[in-house]
TORFI-963568 format. One line per field, with one value per atom (N, C-alpha, C): atom name; x, y, z; residue number from 1. Coordinates in steps of 0.001 Angstrom, whole numbers, m for minus. Atoms other than C-alpha are relative to their C-alpha. Layout:
! TORFI-963568
name <- (CA:...)
x <- (X:...)
y <- (Y:...)
z <- (Z:...)
resi <- (NUM:...)
This chain:
! TORFI-963568
name <- (N:CA:C:N:CA:C:N:CA:C:N:CA:C:N:CA:C:N:CA:C:N:CA:C:N:CA:C:N:CA:C:N:CA:C:N:CA:C:N:CA:C:N:CA:C:N:CA:C:N:CA:C:N:CA:C:N:CA:C:N:CA:C:N:CA:C:N:CA:C:N:CA:C:N:CA:C:N:CA:C:N:CA:C:N:CA:C:N:CA:C:N:CA:C:N:CA:C:N:CA:C:N:CA:C:N:CA:C:N:CA:C:N:CA:C:N:CA:C:N:CA:C:N:CA:C:N:CA:C:N:CA:C:N:CA:C:N:CA:C:N:CA:C:N:CA:C:N:CA:C:N:CA:C:N:CA:C:N:CA:C:N:CA:C:N:CA:C:N:CA:C:N:CA:C:N:CA:C:N:CA:C:N:CA:C:N:CA:C:N:CA:C:N:CA:C:N:CA:C:N:CA:C:N:CA:C:N:CA:C:N:CA:C:N:CA:C:N:CA:C:N:CA:C:N:CA:C:N:CA:C:N:CA:C:N:CA:C:N:CA:C:N:CA:C:N:CA:C:N:CA:C:N:CA:C:N:CA:C:N:CA:C:N:CA:C:N:CA:C:N:CA:C:N:CA:C:N:CA:C:N:CA:C:N:CA:C:N:CA:C)
x <- (m43:m7193:m1334:1246:m9715:m499:636:m12084:763:m706:m10144:1275:m1223:m6891:m326:408:m8647:m408:489:m10303:1126:m1135:m6903:750:m686:m5707:m530:445:m5854:m936:922:m8472:757:m776:m5793:534:m500:m4364:m1133:1161:m7836:m332:306:m8473:997:m1045:m5143:m136:182:m5795:m1174:1148:m9211:317:m368:m7766:870:m934:m5100:m635:474:m6966:m1516:1451:m10669:m654:804:m13317:m1310:1231:m16103:m1190:1192:m19538:m1240:1251:m22303:33:161:m23422:m1450:1349:m26411:50:98:m27616:m656:588:m28286:10:171:m29629:912:m849:m26911:1335:m1257:m24252:m168:m140:m23228:867:m722:m22070:371:m511:m19895:416:m306:m19607:1130:m1144:m16354:143:m426:m15229:1508:m1429:m11847:319:m384:m10652:m1119:1132:m14125:m741:690:m15140:m644:683:m17599:425:m467:m16316:m855:745:m18388:855:m701:m16915:m1069:1021:m18997:541:m347:m18853:m1278:1162:m21191:m271:389:m23121:382:m390:m21713:1398:m1365:m18290:894:m929:m15282:979:m874:m13973:m695:503:m14369:m72:149:m15741:420:m463:m15218:m117:m16:m14589:m166:260:m15943:m390:480:m16564:m1509:1421:m20165:m267:430:m21609:m1478:1420:m25192:m781:730:m27486:m969:943:m30029:723:m794:m27328:407:m414:m26002:m1196:1200:m29551:m430:364:m30064:761:m746:m27378:m593:529:m28955:m1212:1177:m32109:369:m432:m30078:713:m733:m28391:m986:823:m29985:923:m904:m28098:m235:307:m29898:499:m469:m29129:1522:m1451:m25528:678:m568:m24948:m555:617:m26932:m784:812:m29329:m1386)
y <- (m386:m36569:621:m647:m34178:m534:506:m34840:404:m489:m32729:m818:790:m34603:m1432:1377:m37975:m126:53:m37206:37:m62:m36555:m1324:1293:m40090:m875:960:m42828:m1017:1021:m45559:m1054:1024:m48088:501:m571:m45761:135:m87:m45121:m1379:1371:m48881:m475:424:m49553:716:m781:m46787:m546:564:m48229:m1372:1320:m51725:118:m168:m50447:704:m852:m47826:71:m110:m48134:m1078:952:m49852:m203:305:m51596:177:m246:m50519:m735:568:m51745:m41:94:m52579:288:m217:m51437:m280:157:m52074:1245:m1132:m49190:m337:405:m50180:m1182:1134:m52356:m27:m64:m51631:m477:196:m52901:1142:m1150:m49981:m316:332:m50618:1292:m1187:m47981:m291:111:m47492:1281:m1147:m45221:125:m272:m43649:1231:m1091:m41578:1018:m878:m40190:506:m374:m39729:m1244:1111:m41896:m81:264:m43444:m1123:1052:m45437:m603:755:m48123:m624:432:m48805:m1091:1058:m52066:m516:484:m53372:m1452:1356:m56487:m970:1028:m59587:175:m248:m58074:136:m42:m58381:1156:m1158:m54850:1229:m1248:m51496:1023:m1020:m48804:1372:m1264:m45828:m21:m174:m44741:1488:m1416:m41502:291:m508:m39485:119:m333:m39205:643:m639:m36859:366:m216:m36902:m802:671:m37707:m1047:964:m39444:m1277:1165:m41745:m809:682:m42569:m704:614:m43244:m1256:1204:m45785:m1223:1106:m47917:m387:261:m47580:m923:850:m49286:m1477:1384:m52460:m538:416:m52553:m424:519:m54691:m219:39:m53961:m1221:1146:m56621:m1307:1221:m59327:m28:m56:m58188:m255:184:m58223:m1248:1213:m61469:289:m378:m59750:m602)
z <- (1406:20153:m372:393:18707:m1348:1215:15814:m1252:1187:13319:m249:125:13982:m392:302:13925:m1461:1382:10579:m1025:926:8987:m115:20:9784:m1127:1009:7167:649:m496:7502:804:m701:8507:1327:m1249:11144:1014:m885:12575:572:m428:12721:1040:m933:14441:1344:m1221:16971:817:m707:17824:575:m512:18176:1243:m1109:20554:1201:m1090:22598:150:m44:21805:838:m760:23881:m753:714:21985:939:m810:23232:m506:516:20910:m1524:1456:17375:m349:530:15361:m1494:1446:11839:m568:707:9491:m1484:1394:6085:m308:400:4477:737:m756:7113:1440:m1432:10510:489:m529:12604:1444:m1324:15651:692:m781:18363:974:m903:20265:802:m792:23061:m213:166:22304:837:m904:25246:202:m269:25921:m1219:1243:22280:m592:655:20358:m1459:1367:17132:m582:696:14622:m1100:1033:12400:m893:948:9288:m918:951:7330:m649:745:4665:398:m388:5697:m1119:956:4008:m550:453:3351:1224:m1131:5605:m173:108:5241:572:m557:6920:m1119:1037:4620:497:m557:6926:1511:m1448:10509:263:m227:11915:1449:m1286:15080:m73:m66:16203:1350:m1239:18771:m83:198:17539:1050:m1076:20496:m527:576:18281:m415:396:16893:1222:m1227:20366:634:m569:21594:m741:754:18805:509:m599:20466:1351:m1335:23902:m34:131:22669:m30:142:22097:1238:m1195:25512:1078:m1083:28209:1197:m1147:31433:863:m856:33463:m605:669:30905:m19:94:30441:1347:m1337:34223:699:m547:34762:1280:m1171:37154:m131)
resi <- (1:1:1:2:2:2:3:3:3:4:4:4:5:5:5:6:6:6:7:7:7:8:8:8:9:9:9:10:10:10:11:11:11:12:12:12:13:13:13:14:14:14:15:15:15:16:16:16:17:17:17:18:18:18:19:19:19:20:20:20:21:21:21:22:22:22:23:23:23:24:24:24:25:25:25:26:26:26:27:27:27:28:28:28:29:29:29:30:30:30:31:31:31:32:32:32:33:33:33:34:34:34:35:35:35:36:36:36:37:37:37:38:38:38:39:39:39:40:40:40:41:41:41:42:42:42:43:43:43:44:44:44:45:45:45:46:46:46:47:47:47:48:48:48:49:49:49:50:50:50:51:51:51:52:52:52:53:53:53:54:54:54:55:55:55:56:56:56:57:57:57:58:58:58:59:59:59:60:60:60:61:61:61:62:62:62:63:63:63:64:64:64:65:65:65:66:66:66:67:67:67:68:68:68:69:69:69:70:70:70:71:71:71:72:72:72:73:73:73:74:74:74:75:75:75:76:76:76:77:77:77:78:78:78:79:79:79:80:80:80:81:81:81:82:82:82:83:83:83)
């Protein structure tokens, strides 16, 4: 699915698609939001929710290298693989 088609989906449809086909990768904090990164068939998708609230505010494609790199800073391969 391309970005244009994905963007036309409703928030609930995007959420359901990520639950069914997405692979969770990482989480970061940006100001008052928790942002969860998913892989969806080779595309990066961010899920934004306000800290302290149990609801998703928006879901969007991201292909910005700086944004993706902000997640990499939080990944510790050795710890995750118990090396």
